[in-house]
C-alpha positions, 0 to 999 in steps of 0.5 A: 197901413193907413192914417188920417192926414187932415180934414179939408175945409174949402176956403177962398184964400188959404193964406188969408184963412191961415192968418185968420185962424192964427190971429183969432184962435191962436192956431199954428200954421204949416205949409207942406211941400213949399208949393203953397197948396198944403196950408194946414192949421191946428191948435199948438200940439194938436194931432188933427189939422185943418187943410185950408183947401183953395181952388180945388172945389167951389166954396160950400159955406155952411155947417162943417160938422167940425167941433172944437172943445174948450174949458172956458167958452165964455173967455174964448168967445169974448176973445174971438168976438173982439177979433171980429169972428162972427157967431151965427149961434152965439154962446148959449146954455143947453141941457148938456152944457154950453155951446156956440157956432162960429164962422170963418170969413168964407162962411164955414161954420164950426162948433165950439163946446164947453167941456170940463178941463179933463175932457179937453185933456182926454181929447188932446191925448186920445187916439183911435183903437187898433183893430181888435184892441180893447179900449183902456179904461179912461183915467180921467175923472169928471167929478171930484179931483183930478190930477190933470193940469188946467189946459187953456185954449181949444182942442178939436173933437175927435180921436178916441170917441169911446174913451172921450164919451166915457170921460163925459157921459152924454155931454156931446150932442153930436155923439148921441 
């Protein structure tokens, strides 16, 4: 058996970076093993975590390819800007939706995309398929009414790409 543990992001100070993610995006911070090496951050309740990796590799600032989705990009970007977060690509409308790219203090750049609330919910609930298992039909409806409750904040993009893509047809340029 194998499982995805985390996604490492090289930082100059894991503790300072964890504080930055907590203050600017409302993430939770976790320290595994008590040694201080495994400092992880994630949106509350999220199964994907970022491992803030200090001292094991040189800093490599630039586009991480890691994306987060939100159902209210303008409000989140405003909050982040007030906290001093820089946006190398400020919020802008594209044919497929609204997006931005923000940077952490070490120059790691992350995607932020606005999607319908139902997509945020689908992302939070998504899991990869077991080998040989057929994908279940997505219960989330993008158009019309949905039984999903409004979800605030952000979720990382990942997990069940098949069902997530079905939930919002072609809205994510990273999966085309």
